[in-house]
C-alpha positions, 0 to 999 in steps of 0.5 A: 533535487530533481536530478537526485530523484531521477537517479533514484528512480533509475537505480530502483528500476535497475535493481528490479531487473538485476534482482529478477536476473539474480533470482533466476540464476539462483533458481536455475543453478540450484535446481537439484537438491542441496544434498546431491550437490554436497555429495558432489563436493559443492560447498553451499553457503547454508549447508544442507537444506533447500539452497534456493530457500537459504538464498531467498532468506538471506537476500530478503534481509535487505528488504526486511531491513528497509521495511523496518527502517521505514516502519521506524520513521512512520509513527513519528512522521505521521504524528508530527506532520498531522499535528502540525497540519491541523494546528496550523489551520487554526480554525476548527471549522476549516479542519471540519470542512477539509475533513468532510471533503477528504472523507467524501473523496475517500468514500467515493474512491473506495466504492468505485474501487470495490464496485469496479473490481466486482464488475470486472471479476464477474465479466472476466471470471478468472476462477471459473476454469479451476473447478476445484472440489470444496475442501474439508469444512475444517480446512483453513488458510492459516491467516488470522481473520479480521474481527468482523464485529462492530465492537472489534472495528471500534477497538481497532479504530480507537487506541487505548494507548497511543504509545502502544499504537506507535509501537505497533505502527497502527496508523489509524490509531495514531491518526485519531490521537494526532487529530485530537492533539492537533485540534486541541493545540489549535483551540488553545492558540498561542500557548500551544505554539512552542509544542507546534514548533517542536512538532514542526522541527520533528517533522523536518528532522524525520523528513531528513531521516527519510532521505537517508532511508530512501537511499537504501531503497534500490537494495531493498527492491533487489532483495525482494525480487531476487528472493521471490524469483529464486524460490518460485522461478519465472514460473510464478509469473505464469502459473496464475498468469490469467488471474494476474493479467486480469487483475492488473488490467483491473488496476489499470482500469482504476488508474484510468478512472482516477486519472480521468476524475483528476483531469476533470478537477485538476486539468492538464496538471494531473499528468504532471502529478502522475509524472512527479510520483513515479519514484514513490510509485516504483518504490511501492511496486518494488517493495510491495508496501505503500507505506514504504512510499509514504515519505517520498509521496509527501515530498513530491506532493509538496513539490507539485504545489499542494499546501503542506498543511493539507498534505500533512492532513490528507495523506496520513488519513489516506493510508487508513481510509483510501487504499484503492488498490487493496479495495479492488483486490478484496472484491476481486480475490473474494469472488475469484475464490468463490468462482474457483469452488463453483460457488454462485453468489447472487447480486444481493450477496455481492452487493452485501459483500461490497458494503461489508468490505467498505466498513471492515477494510478501514484502517488496514495497514498499507503493508504486505498481506494486510488485505488478506486478513480482511478477506479471510474474515469476509470469506467465512462470513459468506461461507466461502472456503477460507482455505481458498486463500491458499490459491493466492498466497503463491502469487500474492507478492506479485499482486501486492506490488500492483495494489500498493502502487495503486494505493500511492496513486489514489492517495496522491490524487486525493491530496491534490484534489482536496488542495484544489477544492480548498484553492490551496494548489500552487504552482510546482516547485520553482527548482522543478520548473527550471530543471524541466526547462 
């Protein structure tokens, strides 16, 4: 099992490098317009048009297929594992106790992520050098805004149809229904056991399906990297180099904070945890989707020694309430745009923005560009030009890769810590220990 895990990691890493190389080759070879090549008798696979874009559109099908496969399994996997996790706890008080500890970590981690992003963007000031003129007041980014009202927030949280929530992969709404379902099953007791056993079987089947889907991950990573480099070139790594480097420095700082807190609670085992989640980490980084890493993260946490009931309870909640990388990006990006237009926000406004983001960000999906929707709503609330989001769209994929990987670390750490607090953190999988020896 461990050898298979290492092999997948190697394949994903190789696919990432090959994707960059392939994308750059396409970008270089087809640097002239497609119409000029046609005049010279060069036959193009897509006919007339932007050849590099044609290539990107076609090769990205690999990534689209993989992400669709992942989305296909997310709803039944989250629902079944969370129901089983809650129902097997049996004691409603235990559910409340573990839920309280989980939310304590989530709220604390969210605040630290947002606050650290706020501090770093004020120190580094990546947008100050741009000195952009204020755009027309009617200019827009083209990205739909999040509903900032209290009514809109609760409409997003509470499902009016669980079938609709599953069809749209609304993780938070699925979690809410699964919690009610699991608590009811625990309250009924023996009569609910056939359903709980059925859900347990569904969970195991979905985990097996997950194994099949994960084998396609290297192709998805190859497609994602080849597409972005083919259309943007290696220059995409340089155009906003300062902002990208500073943001990744911020993410690395957050990793250090999370690892330090984890070390205080877990001791030296925190390093084993970080080593164990390298597969889902690479997967999230390569596909820019923390959702893609969800099934693999679950398996690695159980192998690490976390109680499967706590994993099934904490991890799904984390994908709605504990997206640490996305949290940091929200303050970092919002203030970067304000700096780019020469707009000064006082400390009171920045703290208000932080508190607003703590609330409005809950429930965003761990999929590419989801955080941009929340940022769009926040910008308009503070009268920052919404069109400023266009500054980041060109490199958002690169930024999303880092924040998605950070989301995986944050949720893995949260699950391990809650398991430790509940005295449910066992030793690592025996097979894992033997292989390492």
